[in-house]
PDB file of N, CA, C, O and CB in Angstrom:
ATOM      1  N   MET A   1      39.842 161.044  55.921  1.00  0.00           N
ATOM      2  CA  MET A   1      40.744 159.987  56.276  1.00  0.00           C
ATOM      3  C   MET A   1      40.616 158.867  55.233  1.00  0.00           C
ATOM      4  O   MET A   1      39.507 158.466  54.879  1.00  0.00           O
ATOM      5  CB  MET A   1      40.451 159.470  57.709  1.00  0.00           C
ATOM      6  N   ALA A   2      41.755 158.368  54.748  1.00  0.00           N
ATOM      7  CA  ALA A   2      41.757 157.305  53.744  1.00  0.00           C
ATOM      8  C   ALA A   2      41.350 155.979  54.375  1.00  0.00           C
ATOM      9  O   ALA A   2      41.725 155.645  55.498  1.00  0.00           O
ATOM     10  CB  ALA A   2      43.145 157.182  53.085  1.00  0.00           C
ATOM     11  N   ARG A   3      40.586 155.262  53.618  1.00  0.00           N
ATOM     12  CA  ARG A   3      40.133 153.957  54.092  1.00  0.00           C
ATOM     13  C   ARG A   3      41.139 152.890  53.671  1.00  0.00           C
ATOM     14  O   ARG A   3      41.572 152.865  52.519  1.00  0.00           O
ATOM     15  CB  ARG A   3      38.716 153.625  53.543  1.00  0.00           C
ATOM     16  N   ILE A   4      41.509 152.016  54.594  1.00  0.00           N
ATOM     17  CA  ILE A   4      42.465 150.942  54.306  1.00  0.00           C
ATOM     18  C   ILE A   4      41.693 149.763  53.723  1.00  0.00           C
ATOM     19  O   ILE A   4      40.737 149.288  54.336  1.00  0.00           O
ATOM     20  CB  ILE A   4      43.259 150.516  55.597  1.00  0.00           C
ATOM     21  N   PRO A   5      42.101 149.280  52.530  1.00  0.00           N
ATOM     22  CA  PRO A   5      41.402 148.136  51.946  1.00  0.00           C
ATOM     23  C   PRO A   5      41.612 146.884  52.788  1.00  0.00           C
ATOM     24  O   PRO A   5      42.680 146.675  53.363  1.00  0.00           O
ATOM     25  CB  PRO A   5      41.878 147.892  50.509  1.00  0.00           C
ATOM     26  N   THR A   6      40.599 146.075  52.847  1.00  0.00           N
ATOM     27  CA  THR A   6      40.703 144.826  53.595  1.00  0.00           C
ATOM     28  C   THR A   6      40.388 143.659  52.683  1.00  0.00           C
ATOM     29  O   THR A   6      39.703 143.806  51.671  1.00  0.00           O
ATOM     30  CB  THR A   6      39.760 144.830  54.813  1.00  0.00           C
ATOM     31  N   ILE A   7      40.893 142.506  53.053  1.00  0.00           N
ATOM     32  CA  ILE A   7      40.612 141.281  52.318  1.00  0.00           C
ATOM     33  C   ILE A   7      39.315 140.709  52.865  1.00  0.00           C
ATOM     34  O   ILE A   7      39.172 140.562  54.079  1.00  0.00           O
ATOM     35  CB  ILE A   7      41.791 140.249  52.437  1.00  0.00           C
ATOM     36  N   PRO A   8      38.371 140.384  51.998  1.00  0.00           N
ATOM     37  CA  PRO A   8      37.139 139.770  52.491  1.00  0.00           C
ATOM     38  C   PRO A   8      37.452 138.516  53.305  1.00  0.00           C
ATOM     39  O   PRO A   8      38.368 137.765  52.971  1.00  0.00           O
ATOM     40  CB  PRO A   8      36.201 139.424  51.319  1.00  0.00           C
ATOM     41  N   ALA A   9      36.699 138.300  54.356  1.00  0.00           N
ATOM     42  CA  ALA A   9      36.957 137.191  55.277  1.00  0.00           C
ATOM     43  C   ALA A   9      36.970 135.851  54.558  1.00  0.00           C
ATOM     44  O   ALA A   9      37.798 134.997  54.875  1.00  0.00           O
ATOM     45  CB  ALA A   9      35.913 137.170  56.381  1.00  0.00           C
ATOM     46  N   ASN A  10      36.075 135.644  53.599  1.00  0.00           N
ATOM     47  CA  ASN A  10      36.027 134.347  52.921  1.00  0.00           C
ATOM     48  C   ASN A  10      37.293 134.071  52.115  1.00  0.00           C
ATOM     49  O   ASN A  10      37.678 132.910  51.976  1.00  0.00           O
ATOM     50  CB  ASN A  10      34.816 134.281  52.007  1.00  0.00           C
ATOM     51  N   GLN A  11      37.947 135.091  51.586  1.00  0.00           N
ATOM     52  CA  GLN A  11      39.196 134.896  50.855  1.00  0.00           C
ATOM     53  C   GLN A  11      40.347 134.612  51.808  1.00  0.00           C
ATOM     54  O   GLN A  11      41.215 133.799  51.492  1.00  0.00           O
ATOM     55  CB  GLN A  11      39.513 136.123  50.001  1.00  0.00           C
ATOM     56  N   ALA A  12      40.374 135.254  52.956  1.00  0.00           N
ATOM     57  CA  ALA A  12      41.449 135.063  53.912  1.00  0.00           C
ATOM     58  C   ALA A  12      41.423 133.658  54.499  1.00  0.00           C
ATOM     59  O   ALA A  12      42.468 133.146  54.899  1.00  0.00           O
ATOM     60  CB  ALA A  12      41.355 136.097  55.021  1.00  0.00           C
ATOM     61  N   LEU A  13      40.275 133.035  54.559  1.00  0.00           N
ATOM     62  CA  LEU A  13      40.153 131.714  55.169  1.00  0.00           C
ATOM     63  C   LEU A  13      40.443 130.576  54.199  1.00  0.00           C
ATOM     64  O   LEU A  13      40.664 129.446  54.635  1.00  0.00           O
ATOM     65  CB  LEU A  13      38.776 131.545  55.737  1.00  0.00           C
ATOM     66  N   ARG A  14      40.448 130.834  52.943  1.00  0.00           N
ATOM     67  CA  ARG A  14      40.623 129.749  51.978  1.00  0.00           C
ATOM     68  C   ARG A  14      41.905 128.954  52.208  1.00  0.00           C
ATOM     69  O   ARG A  14      41.828 127.728  52.296  1.00  0.00           O
ATOM     70  CB  ARG A  14      40.623 130.306  50.576  1.00  0.00           C
ATOM     71  N   PRO A  15      43.084 129.582  52.311  1.00  0.00           N
ATOM     72  CA  PRO A  15      44.291 128.784  52.565  1.00  0.00           C
ATOM     73  C   PRO A  15      44.208 128.016  53.886  1.00  0.00           C
ATOM     74  O   PRO A  15      44.646 126.868  53.959  1.00  0.00           O
ATOM     75  CB  PRO A  15      45.521 129.688  52.572  1.00  0.00           C
ATOM     76  N   ALA A  16      43.660 128.628  54.915  1.00  0.00           N
ATOM     77  CA  ALA A  16      43.534 127.946  56.207  1.00  0.00           C
ATOM     78  C   ALA A  16      42.594 126.750  56.082  1.00  0.00           C
ATOM     79  O   ALA A  16      42.865 125.690  56.646  1.00  0.00           O
ATOM     80  CB  ALA A  16      43.021 128.922  57.295  1.00  0.00           C
ATOM     81  N   ALA A  17      41.512 126.906  55.363  1.00  0.00           N
ATOM     82  CA  ALA A  17      40.566 125.807  55.179  1.00  0.00           C
ATOM     83  C   ALA A  17      41.213 124.663  54.402  1.00  0.00           C
ATOM     84  O   ALA A  17      40.981 123.495  54.713  1.00  0.00           O
ATOM     85  CB  ALA A  17      39.304 126.299  54.449  1.00  0.00           C
ATOM     86  N   ARG A  18      42.018 124.990  53.401  1.00  0.00           N
ATOM     87  CA  ARG A  18      42.719 123.943  52.639  1.00  0.00           C
ATOM     88  C   ARG A  18      43.707 123.219  53.540  1.00  0.00           C
ATOM     89  O   ARG A  18      43.811 121.994  53.488  1.00  0.00           O
ATOM     90  CB  ARG A  18      43.452 124.547  51.413  1.00  0.00           C
ATOM     91  N   PHE A  19      44.434 123.965  54.365  1.00  0.00           N
ATOM     92  CA  PHE A  19      45.403 123.368  55.288  1.00  0.00           C
ATOM     93  C   PHE A  19      44.701 122.404  56.247  1.00  0.00           C
ATOM     94  O   PHE A  19      45.165 121.283  56.456  1.00  0.00           O
ATOM     95  CB  PHE A  19      46.149 124.469  56.084  1.00  0.00           C
ATOM     96  N   ILE A  20      43.602 122.838  56.818  1.00  0.00           N
ATOM     97  CA  ILE A  20      42.855 121.995  57.768  1.00  0.00           C
ATOM     98  C   ILE A  20      42.328 120.749  57.061  1.00  0.00           C
ATOM     99  O   ILE A  20      42.466 119.637  57.571  1.00  0.00           O
ATOM    100  CB  ILE A  20      41.679 122.790  58.407  1.00  0.00           C
ATOM    101  N   SER A  21      41.734 120.930  55.908  1.00  0.00           N
ATOM    102  CA  SER A  21      41.174 119.809  55.161  1.00  0.00           C
ATOM    103  C   SER A  21      42.257 118.784  54.811  1.00  0.00           C
ATOM    104  O   SER A  21      42.058 117.582  54.987  1.00  0.00           O
ATOM    105  CB  SER A  21      40.488 120.311  53.885  1.00  0.00           C
ATOM    106  N   LEU A  22      43.395 119.261  54.318  1.00  0.00           N
ATOM    107  CA  LEU A  22      44.482 118.367  53.941  1.00  0.00           C
ATOM    108  C   LEU A  22      45.054 117.664  55.173  1.00  0.00           C
ATOM    109  O   LEU A  22      45.387 116.481  55.106  1.00  0.00           O
ATOM    110  CB  LEU A  22      45.586 119.144  53.208  1.00  0.00           C
ATOM    111  N   SER A  23      45.171 118.366  56.279  1.00  0.00           N
ATOM    112  CA  SER A  23      45.684 117.770  57.518  1.00  0.00           C
ATOM    113  C   SER A  23      44.763 116.670  58.029  1.00  0.00           C
ATOM    114  O   SER A  23      45.224 115.600  58.427  1.00  0.00           O
ATOM    115  CB  SER A  23      45.858 118.845  58.593  1.00  0.00           C
ATOM    116  N   VAL A  24      43.467 116.936  58.017  1.00  0.00           N
ATOM    117  CA  VAL A  24      42.489 115.936  58.470  1.00  0.00           C
ATOM    118  C   VAL A  24      42.543 114.718  57.552  1.00  0.00           C
ATOM    119  O   VAL A  24      42.556 113.578  58.016  1.00  0.00           O
ATOM    120  CB  VAL A  24      41.049 116.536  58.499  1.00  0.00           C
ATOM    121  N   ARG A  25      42.572 114.971  56.257  1.00  0.00           N
ATOM    122  CA  ARG A  25      42.601 113.871  55.284  1.00  0.00           C
ATOM    123  C   ARG A  25      43.857 113.027  55.449  1.00  0.00           C
ATOM    124  O   ARG A  25      43.782 111.799  55.389  1.00  0.00           O
ATOM    125  CB  ARG A  25      42.523 114.419  53.851  1.00  0.00           C
ATOM    126  N   ALA A  26      45.015 113.662  55.656  1.00  0.00           N
ATOM    127  CA  ALA A  26      46.263 112.918  55.866  1.00  0.00           C
ATOM    128  C   ALA A  26      46.159 112.073  57.130  1.00  0.00           C
ATOM    129  O   ALA A  26      46.616 110.930  57.150  1.00  0.00           O
ATOM    130  CB  ALA A  26      47.473 113.885  55.962  1.00  0.00           C
ATOM    131  N   GLY A  27      45.564 112.620  58.179  1.00  0.00           N
ATOM    132  CA  GLY A  27      45.372 111.860  59.407  1.00  0.00           C
ATOM    133  C   GLY A  27      44.516 110.628  59.185  1.00  0.00           C
ATOM    134  O   GLY A  27      44.788 109.568  59.749  1.00  0.00           O
ATOM    135  N   GLU A  28      43.482 110.763  58.366  1.00  0.00           N
ATOM    136  CA  GLU A  28      42.606 109.628  58.060  1.00  0.00           C
ATOM    137  C   GLU A  28      43.348 108.566  57.245  1.00  0.00           C
ATOM    138  O   GLU A  28      43.231 107.372  57.519  1.00  0.00           O
ATOM    139  CB  GLU A  28      41.358 110.105  57.295  1.00  0.00           C
ATOM    140  N   VAL A  29      44.104 109.006  56.252  1.00  0.00           N
ATOM    141  CA  VAL A  29      44.794 108.068  55.363  1.00  0.00           C
ATOM    142  C   VAL A  29      45.902 107.319  56.101  1.00  0.00           C
ATOM    143  O   VAL A  29      46.023 106.101  55.970  1.00  0.00           O
ATOM    144  CB  VAL A  29      45.379 108.811  54.156  1.00  0.00           C
ATOM    145  N   PHE A  30      46.703 108.040  56.871  1.00  0.00           N
ATOM    146  CA  PHE A  30      47.836 107.416  57.553  1.00  0.00           C
ATOM    147  C   PHE A  30      47.467 106.799  58.900  1.00  0.00           C
ATOM    148  O   PHE A  30      48.207 105.966  59.422  1.00  0.00           O
ATOM    149  CB  PHE A  30      48.924 108.430  57.754  1.00  0.00           C
ATOM    150  N   ALA A  31      46.336 107.199  59.461  1.00  0.00           N
ATOM    151  CA  ALA A  31      45.867 106.685  60.755  1.00  0.00           C
ATOM    152  C   ALA A  31      46.953 106.787  61.825  1.00  0.00           C
ATOM    153  O   ALA A  31      47.005 105.978  62.751  1.00  0.00           O
ATOM    154  CB  ALA A  31      45.411 105.228  60.613  1.00  0.00           C
ATOM    155  N   ASN A  32      47.810 107.785  61.686  1.00  0.00           N
ATOM    156  CA  ASN A  32      48.902 107.992  62.624  1.00  0.00           C
ATOM    157  C   ASN A  32      49.320 109.453  62.512  1.00  0.00           C
ATOM    158  O   ASN A  32      49.724 109.910  61.442  1.00  0.00           O
ATOM    159  CB  ASN A  32      50.108 107.020  62.339  1.00  0.00           C
ATOM    160  N   ARG A  33      49.222 110.175  63.608  1.00  0.00           N
ATOM    161  CA  ARG A  33      49.498 111.617  63.597  1.00  0.00           C
ATOM    162  C   ARG A  33      50.913 111.930  63.124  1.00  0.00           C
ATOM    163  O   ARG A  33      51.103 112.818  62.294  1.00  0.00           O
ATOM    164  CB  ARG A  33      49.285 112.199  64.985  1.00  0.00           C
ATOM    165  N   ASP A  34      51.908 111.209  63.644  1.00  0.00           N
ATOM    166  CA  ASP A  34      53.299 111.493  63.279  1.00  0.00           C
ATOM    167  C   ASP A  34      53.571 111.223  61.798  1.00  0.00           C
ATOM    168  O   ASP A  34      54.271 111.995  61.144  1.00  0.00           O
ATOM    169  CB  ASP A  34      54.244 110.657  64.137  1.00  0.00           C
ATOM    170  N   LYS A  35      53.022 110.135  61.275  1.00  0.00           N
ATOM    171  CA  LYS A  35      53.204 109.832  59.849  1.00  0.00           C
ATOM    172  C   LYS A  35      52.505 110.867  58.975  1.00  0.00           C
ATOM    173  O   LYS A  35      53.033 111.272  57.940  1.00  0.00           O
ATOM    174  CB  LYS A  35      52.671 108.427  59.526  1.00  0.00           C
ATOM    175  N   ALA A  36      51.322 111.289  59.394  1.00  0.00           N
ATOM    176  CA  ALA A  36      50.594 112.307  58.632  1.00  0.00           C
ATOM    177  C   ALA A  36      51.373 113.624  58.610  1.00  0.00           C
ATOM    178  O   ALA A  36      51.513 114.252  57.560  1.00  0.00           O
ATOM    179  CB  ALA A  36      49.187 112.528  59.232  1.00  0.00           C
ATOM    180  N   LEU A  37      51.875 114.035  59.769  1.00  0.00           N
ATOM    181  CA  LEU A  37      52.657 115.281  59.828  1.00  0.00           C
ATOM    182  C   LEU A  37      53.926 115.184  58.999  1.00  0.00           C
ATOM    183  O   LEU A  37      54.295 116.136  58.311  1.00  0.00           O
ATOM    184  CB  LEU A  37      53.014 115.619  61.274  1.00  0.00           C
ATOM    185  N   ALA A  38      54.594 114.039  59.061  1.00  0.00           N
ATOM    186  CA  ALA A  38      55.816 113.863  58.258  1.00  0.00           C
ATOM    187  C   ALA A  38      55.490 113.966  56.772  1.00  0.00           C
ATOM    188  O   ALA A  38      56.229 114.604  56.022  1.00  0.00           O
ATOM    189  CB  ALA A  38      56.485 112.497  58.567  1.00  0.00           C
ATOM    190  N   TRP A  39      54.396 113.347  56.338  1.00  0.00           N
ATOM    191  CA  TRP A  39      54.010 113.408  54.932  1.00  0.00           C
ATOM    192  C   TRP A  39      53.699 114.848  54.527  1.00  0.00           C
ATOM    193  O   TRP A  39      54.119 115.297  53.460  1.00  0.00           O
ATOM    194  CB  TRP A  39      52.795 112.501  54.664  1.00  0.00           C
ATOM    195  N   LEU A  40      52.971 115.565  55.365  1.00  0.00           N
ATOM    196  CA  LEU A  40      52.597 116.949  55.060  1.00  0.00           C
ATOM    197  C   LEU A  40      53.810 117.861  54.896  1.00  0.00           C
ATOM    198  O   LEU A  40      53.764 118.818  54.123  1.00  0.00           O
ATOM    199  CB  LEU A  40      51.698 117.493  56.154  1.00  0.00           C
ATOM    200  N   GLU A  41      54.898 117.572  55.619  1.00  0.00           N
ATOM    201  CA  GLU A  41      56.074 118.447  55.637  1.00  0.00           C
ATOM    202  C   GLU A  41      57.194 118.018  54.697  1.00  0.00           C
ATOM    203  O   GLU A  41      58.159 118.760  54.515  1.00  0.00           O
ATOM    204  CB  GLU A  41      56.611 118.521  57.020  1.00  0.00           C
ATOM    205  N   THR A  42      57.084 116.834  54.097  1.00  0.00           N
ATOM    206  CA  THR A  42      58.160 116.297  53.265  1.00  0.00           C
ATOM    207  C   THR A  42      57.981 116.700  51.806  1.00  0.00           C
ATOM    208  O   THR A  42      56.902 116.528  51.240  1.00  0.00           O
ATOM    209  CB  THR A  42      58.216 114.773  53.384  1.00  0.00           C
ATOM    210  N   PRO A  43      59.049 117.241  51.190  1.00  0.00           N
ATOM    211  CA  PRO A  43      58.967 117.568  49.763  1.00  0.00           C
ATOM    212  C   PRO A  43      58.570 116.328  48.955  1.00  0.00           C
ATOM    213  O   PRO A  43      59.025 115.218  49.231  1.00  0.00           O
ATOM    214  CB  PRO A  43      60.318 118.132  49.254  1.00  0.00           C
ATOM    215  N   ASN A  44      57.716 116.541  47.957  1.00  0.00           N
ATOM    216  CA  ASN A  44      57.166 115.444  47.180  1.00  0.00           C
ATOM    217  C   ASN A  44      57.441 115.694  45.699  1.00  0.00           C
ATOM    218  O   ASN A  44      57.078 116.747  45.176  1.00  0.00           O
ATOM    219  CB  ASN A  44      55.645 115.285  47.443  1.00  0.00           C
ATOM    220  N   PRO A  45      58.078 114.740  45.016  1.00  0.00           N
ATOM    221  CA  PRO A  45      58.369 114.930  43.587  1.00  0.00           C
ATOM    222  C   PRO A  45      57.114 115.192  42.748  1.00  0.00           C
ATOM    223  O   PRO A  45      57.176 115.915  41.754  1.00  0.00           O
ATOM    224  CB  PRO A  45      59.087 113.708  43.045  1.00  0.00           C
ATOM    225  N   SER A  46      55.986 114.615  43.140  1.00  0.00           N
ATOM    226  CA  SER A  46      54.739 114.819  42.393  1.00  0.00           C
ATOM    227  C   SER A  46      54.191 116.235  42.543  1.00  0.00           C
ATOM    228  O   SER A  46      53.295 116.645  41.805  1.00  0.00           O
ATOM    229  CB  SER A  46      53.694 113.824  42.851  1.00  0.00           C
ATOM    230  N   LEU A  47      54.738 116.975  43.503  1.00  0.00           N
ATOM    231  CA  LEU A  47      54.325 118.371  43.735  1.00  0.00           C
ATOM    232  C   LEU A  47      55.462 119.328  43.370  1.00  0.00           C
ATOM    233  O   LEU A  47      55.606 120.397  43.962  1.00  0.00           O
ATOM    234  CB  LEU A  47      53.902 118.582  45.220  1.00  0.00           C
ATOM    235  N   GLN A  48      56.265 118.923  42.386  1.00  0.00           N
ATOM    236  CA  GLN A  48      57.404 119.715  41.928  1.00  0.00           C
ATOM    237  C   GLN A  48      58.370 120.022  43.076  1.00  0.00           C
ATOM    238  O   GLN A  48      58.937 121.112  43.147  1.00  0.00           O
ATOM    239  CB  GLN A  48      56.917 121.018  41.290  1.00  0.00           C
ATOM    240  N   GLY A  49      58.549 119.052  43.966  1.00  0.00           N
ATOM    241  CA  GLY A  49      59.489 119.200  45.068  1.00  0.00           C
ATOM    242  C   GLY A  49      58.968 119.983  46.262  1.00  0.00           C
ATOM    243  O   GLY A  49      59.693 120.179  47.237  1.00  0.00           O
ATOM    244  N   ARG A  50      57.715 120.434  46.197  1.00  0.00           N
ATOM    245  CA  ARG A  50      57.124 121.147  47.340  1.00  0.00           C
ATOM    246  C   ARG A  50      56.543 120.136  48.317  1.00  0.00           C
ATOM    247  O   ARG A  50      56.191 119.022  47.931  1.00  0.00           O
ATOM    248  CB  ARG A  50      56.025 122.149  46.873  1.00  0.00           C
ATOM    249  N   SER A  51      56.444 120.523  49.560  1.00  0.00           N
ATOM    250  CA  SER A  51      55.743 119.680  50.523  1.00  0.00           C
ATOM    251  C   SER A  51      54.249 119.841  50.282  1.00  0.00           C
ATOM    252  O   SER A  51      53.821 120.868  49.754  1.00  0.00           O
ATOM    253  CB  SER A  51      56.125 120.051  52.001  1.00  0.00           C
ATOM    254  N   PRO A  52      53.447 118.851  50.657  1.00  0.00           N
ATOM    255  CA  PRO A  52      52.003 118.996  50.482  1.00  0.00           C
ATOM    256  C   PRO A  52      51.452 120.248  51.161  1.00  0.00           C
ATOM    257  O   PRO A  52      50.565 120.902  50.612  1.00  0.00           O
ATOM    258  CB  PRO A  52      51.296 117.773  51.022  1.00  0.00           C
ATOM    259  N   ILE A  53      51.952 120.587  52.328  1.00  0.00           N
ATOM    260  CA  ILE A  53      51.435 121.752  53.042  1.00  0.00           C
ATOM    261  C   ILE A  53      51.800 123.041  52.298  1.00  0.00           C
ATOM    262  O   ILE A  53      51.017 123.991  52.283  1.00  0.00           O
ATOM    263  CB  ILE A  53      51.986 121.788  54.486  1.00  0.00           C
ATOM    264  N   ASP A  54      52.980 123.077  51.683  1.00  0.00           N
ATOM    265  CA  ASP A  54      53.354 124.253  50.884  1.00  0.00           C
ATOM    266  C   ASP A  54      52.529 124.317  49.601  1.00  0.00           C
ATOM    267  O   ASP A  54      52.120 125.396  49.172  1.00  0.00           O
ATOM    268  CB  ASP A  54      54.861 124.223  50.544  1.00  0.00           C
ATOM    269  N   ALA A  55      52.291 123.167  48.998  1.00  0.00           N
ATOM    270  CA  ALA A  55      51.497 123.127  47.766  1.00  0.00           C
ATOM    271  C   ALA A  55      50.065 123.589  48.011  1.00  0.00           C
ATOM    272  O   ALA A  55      49.446 124.186  47.130  1.00  0.00           O
ATOM    273  CB  ALA A  55      51.495 121.714  47.181  1.00  0.00           C
ATOM    274  N   ALA A  56      49.540 123.319  49.193  1.00  0.00           N
ATOM    275  CA  ALA A  56      48.138 123.634  49.505  1.00  0.00           C
ATOM    276  C   ALA A  56      47.866 125.131  49.622  1.00  0.00           C
ATOM    277  O   ALA A  56      46.723 125.532  49.845  1.00  0.00           O
ATOM    278  CB  ALA A  56      47.741 122.958  50.792  1.00  0.00           C
ATOM    279  N   VAL A  57      48.887 125.953  49.476  1.00  0.00           N
ATOM    280  CA  VAL A  57      48.677 127.407  49.487  1.00  0.00           C
ATOM    281  C   VAL A  57      47.799 127.811  48.306  1.00  0.00           C
ATOM    282  O   VAL A  57      47.038 128.775  48.391  1.00  0.00           O
ATOM    283  CB  VAL A  57      50.035 128.165  49.437  1.00  0.00           C
ATOM    284  N   THR A  58      47.907 127.069  47.205  1.00  0.00           N
ATOM    285  CA  THR A  58      47.061 127.345  46.048  1.00  0.00           C
ATOM    286  C   THR A  58      46.009 126.249  45.910  1.00  0.00           C
ATOM    287  O   THR A  58      46.209 125.131  46.385  1.00  0.00           O
ATOM    288  CB  THR A  58      47.910 127.454  44.756  1.00  0.00           C
ATOM    289  N   GLU A  59      44.913 126.560  45.274  1.00  0.00           N
ATOM    290  CA  GLU A  59      43.854 125.572  45.050  1.00  0.00           C
ATOM    291  C   GLU A  59      44.364 124.408  44.209  1.00  0.00           C
ATOM    292  O   GLU A  59      44.057 123.250  44.491  1.00  0.00           O
ATOM    293  CB  GLU A  59      42.643 126.227  44.365  1.00  0.00           C
ATOM    294  N   GLU A  60      45.141 124.717  43.177  1.00  0.00           N
ATOM    295  CA  GLU A  60      45.689 123.671  42.306  1.00  0.00           C
ATOM    296  C   GLU A  60      46.610 122.734  43.089  1.00  0.00           C
ATOM    297  O   GLU A  60      46.527 121.513  42.950  1.00  0.00           O
ATOM    298  CB  GLU A  60      46.454 124.300  41.126  1.00  0.00           C
ATOM    299  N   GLY A  61      47.483 123.308  43.905  1.00  0.00           N
ATOM    300  CA  GLY A  61      48.390 122.495  44.714  1.00  0.00           C
ATOM    301  C   GLY A  61      47.638 121.644  45.722  1.00  0.00           C
ATOM    302  O   GLY A  61      47.987 120.487  45.954  1.00  0.00           O
ATOM    303  N   PHE A  62      46.597 122.226  46.322  1.00  0.00           N
ATOM    304  CA  PHE A  62      45.766 121.473  47.258  1.00  0.00           C
ATOM    305  C   PHE A  62      45.143 120.266  46.558  1.00  0.00           C
ATOM    306  O   PHE A  62      45.159 119.157  47.091  1.00  0.00           O
ATOM    307  CB  PHE A  62      44.666 122.376  47.858  1.00  0.00           C
ATOM    308  N   GLU A  63      44.604 120.483  45.379  1.00  0.00           N
ATOM    309  CA  GLU A  63      43.962 119.398  44.641  1.00  0.00           C
ATOM    310  C   GLU A  63      44.967 118.307  44.281  1.00  0.00           C
ATOM    311  O   GLU A  63      44.641 117.122  44.342  1.00  0.00           O
ATOM    312  CB  GLU A  63      43.295 119.938  43.372  1.00  0.00           C
ATOM    313  N   GLN A  64      46.186 118.697  43.909  1.00  0.00           N
ATOM    314  CA  GLN A  64      47.226 117.715  43.600  1.00  0.00           C
ATOM    315  C   GLN A  64      47.592 116.902  44.845  1.00  0.00           C
ATOM    316  O   GLN A  64      47.712 115.679  44.774  1.00  0.00           O
ATOM    317  CB  GLN A  64      48.478 118.417  43.034  1.00  0.00           C
ATOM    318  N   ALA A  65      47.768 117.572  45.975  1.00  0.00           N
ATOM    319  CA  ALA A  65      48.105 116.875  47.218  1.00  0.00           C
ATOM    320  C   ALA A  65      46.978 115.943  47.636  1.00  0.00           C
ATOM    321  O   ALA A  65      47.237 114.831  48.094  1.00  0.00           O
ATOM    322  CB  ALA A  65      48.401 117.882  48.339  1.00  0.00           C
ATOM    323  N   ASP A  66      45.743 116.376  47.486  1.00  0.00           N
ATOM    324  CA  ASP A  66      44.600 115.542  47.834  1.00  0.00           C
ATOM    325  C   ASP A  66      44.525 114.317  46.923  1.00  0.00           C
ATOM    326  O   ASP A  66      44.164 113.228  47.370  1.00  0.00           O
ATOM    327  CB  ASP A  66      43.299 116.354  47.745  1.00  0.00           C
ATOM    328  N   GLU A  67      44.861 114.494  45.661  1.00  0.00           N
ATOM    329  CA  GLU A  67      44.890 113.380  44.712  1.00  0.00           C
ATOM    330  C   GLU A  67      45.959 112.355  45.129  1.00  0.00           C
ATOM    331  O   GLU A  67      45.729 111.149  45.034  1.00  0.00           O
ATOM    332  CB  GLU A  67      45.166 113.899  43.271  1.00  0.00           C
ATOM    333  N   ILE A  68      47.105 112.826  45.582  1.00  0.00           N
ATOM    334  CA  ILE A  68      48.157 111.922  46.060  1.00  0.00           C
ATOM    335  C   ILE A  68      47.658 111.121  47.260  1.00  0.00           C
ATOM    336  O   ILE A  68      47.902 109.917  47.344  1.00  0.00           O
ATOM    337  CB  ILE A  68      49.434 112.716  46.436  1.00  0.00           C
ATOM    338  N   LEU A  69      46.973 111.769  48.174  1.00  0.00           N
ATOM    339  CA  LEU A  69      46.412 111.055  49.324  1.00  0.00           C
ATOM    340  C   LEU A  69      45.413 109.992  48.885  1.00  0.00           C
ATOM    341  O   LEU A  69      45.382 108.897  49.447  1.00  0.00           O
ATOM    342  CB  LEU A  69      45.739 112.037  50.284  1.00  0.00           C
ATOM    343  N   MET A  70      44.607 110.304  47.895  1.00  0.00           N
ATOM    344  CA  MET A  70      43.644 109.328  47.390  1.00  0.00           C
ATOM    345  C   MET A  70      44.376 108.114  46.821  1.00  0.00           C
ATOM    346  O   MET A  70      43.964 106.976  47.050  1.00  0.00           O
ATOM    347  CB  MET A  70      42.736 109.965  46.314  1.00  0.00           C
ATOM    348  N   ARG A  71      45.455 108.350  46.081  1.00  0.00           N
ATOM    349  CA  ARG A  71      46.227 107.233  45.513  1.00  0.00           C
ATOM    350  C   ARG A  71      46.868 106.400  46.610  1.00  0.00           C
ATOM    351  O   ARG A  71      46.883 105.172  46.532  1.00  0.00           O
ATOM    352  CB  ARG A  71      47.309 107.753  44.553  1.00  0.00           C
ATOM    353  N   ILE A  72      47.400 107.066  47.639  1.00  0.00           N
ATOM    354  CA  ILE A  72      47.988 106.335  48.764  1.00  0.00           C
ATOM    355  C   ILE A  72      46.924 105.478  49.437  1.00  0.00           C
ATOM    356  O   ILE A  72      47.152 104.306  49.737  1.00  0.00           O
ATOM    357  CB  ILE A  72      48.624 107.311  49.786  1.00  0.00           C
ATOM    358  N   GLU A  73      45.778 106.069  49.667  1.00  0.00           N
ATOM    359  CA  GLU A  73      44.683 105.381  50.351  1.00  0.00           C
ATOM    360  C   GLU A  73      44.237 104.127  49.604  1.00  0.00           C
ATOM    361  O   GLU A  73      43.895 103.118  50.221  1.00  0.00           O
ATOM    362  CB  GLU A  73      43.503 106.323  50.523  1.00  0.00           C
ATOM    363  N   HIS A  74      44.242 104.196  48.281  1.00  0.00           N
ATOM    364  CA  HIS A  74      43.757 103.090  47.460  1.00  0.00           C
ATOM    365  C   HIS A  74      44.881 102.222  46.891  1.00  0.00           C
ATOM    366  O   HIS A  74      44.627 101.320  46.093  1.00  0.00           O
ATOM    367  CB  HIS A  74      42.924 103.630  46.333  1.00  0.00           C
ATOM    368  N   GLY A  75      46.124 102.496  47.303  1.00  0.00           N
ATOM    369  CA  GLY A  75      47.248 101.666  46.873  1.00  0.00           C
ATOM    370  C   GLY A  75      47.614 101.817  45.412  1.00  0.00           C
ATOM    371  O   GLY A  75      48.130 100.880  44.803  1.00  0.00           O
ATOM    372  N   ILE A  76      47.356 102.983  44.837  1.00  0.00           N
ATOM    373  CA  ILE A  76      47.671 103.236  43.429  1.00  0.00           C
ATOM    374  C   ILE A  76      49.060 103.869  43.355  1.00  0.00           C
ATOM    375  O   ILE A  76      49.291 104.931  43.932  1.00  0.00           O
ATOM    376  CB  ILE A  76      46.591 104.163  42.758  1.00  0.00           C
ATOM    377  N   LEU A  77      49.975 103.223  42.653  1.00  0.00           N
ATOM    378  CA  LEU A  77      51.336 103.736  42.522  1.00  0.00           C
ATOM    379  C   LEU A  77      51.414 104.747  41.388  1.00  0.00           C
ATOM    380  O   LEU A  77      50.630 104.718  40.439  1.00  0.00           O
ATOM    381  CB  LEU A  77      52.329 102.588  42.283  1.00  0.00           C
ATOM    382  N   GLY A  78      52.408 105.660  41.523  1.00  0.00           N
ATOM    383  CA  GLY A  78      52.686 106.602  40.449  1.00  0.00           C
ATOM    384  C   GLY A  78      51.968 107.832  40.472  1.00  0.00           C
ATOM    385  O   GLY A  78      52.156 108.673  39.592  1.00  0.00           O
TER     386      GLY A  78
END
C-alpha cells in the first residue's frame, strides 16, 4: 500500500501562528477589536494592495504587516 505524504505539523502551523500573532498585535495597537479586525481585512498600499491578513500567509508579508503595526503604534508616517 502506498504511503500518503504528510506535511510536518510544525510547517502546517506556521501560517496559523502568524495569523494569531498578527491578530493579537493588531488588538494591542488599536485597543479596539472592531478597528483591529477592520485593519486586518482592509487592503493596504504598503502590502501591494493585499490585506494584512492575506499578506501574513508568507513570512515576508507577515513581517511587512508587523512593521506597519509598529509604525502605527509609534506614530511614524509612511
